[in-house]
N, C-alpha and C positions, 0 to 999 in steps of 0.2 A: 152613786156615781153611775153615769151612763156607760154601757159597754160599747167600746169602740173597736171596730174590726176594719179590715181592708175594704170591705164593701159598704161601710157606713157612709151615707151621704154627708158631705160637708155641711149642707144646709141644716140637717138634723142636729149636728154637733153645735153649730152656731145658734140654732134656735134655743138651745139650753144654755150655752155659754157664749153669748154675743161678744164679750170682751176678748175672746180668743184671737180675733183678727189682729187687734193691736199687739197682743203678746207674740203672735206668729211673726209679725213684721220685725220684732226685736230679735227673734231667733235667726231669721234669714231674710234679707231684703227682697228676695224673689216672691215672698208672700205678699208684698205690697200690691201686687196685681189684684188681690181679693178686695181691695178698697176702691177699685175703679169700676165704672159702669160695666165694662166687659167682664171683669171679675165677678161682679154680682150676677151677671147672666150665666157665667160658667158654674157658679155655685148651685144653680138649680138642679144640675145633673151630676156634678162632680162627686167622686168618692175619695176616700183616703188613698186608694190605689191610683186614682187619676192625679192627685196631688203629688204622689211619689214619682210618677212618670214625668210630670212637668218640672219638678224641682231637682230630681236626681237623688233625693233622700230615699233610703229604703222605707217601705211602708211601716215596718216594725219600729223604726227610729221615729217616724212621725207620730205613731201611736204612743210611744214611750214619752216623747216630748209633750204631747197634748196632755197625757195623764199627769206628768210632772207639773205642768202649768196649772191644771185644775186643782191638784192637791195643794200647791203653793198658794193658790188663790183662796183656799179654804172652801171651795165649792163642793157640793155633794151631788 
């Protein structure tokens, strides 16, 4: 499994686990932005810390949720 930290770019996470966008939207509707053209542009430079700032979720919570989704999906 990929190591995910606050400075991990979202594009790197989604390159390995592209299905996470759909899972993230189920977690919180604010992640729906990632599926828009503007969201795809933001993904080029955004990190987990940036997602935390935009959503109001603590970075560690985002990392924990991503990890939980990856484990539930059976991905490695």
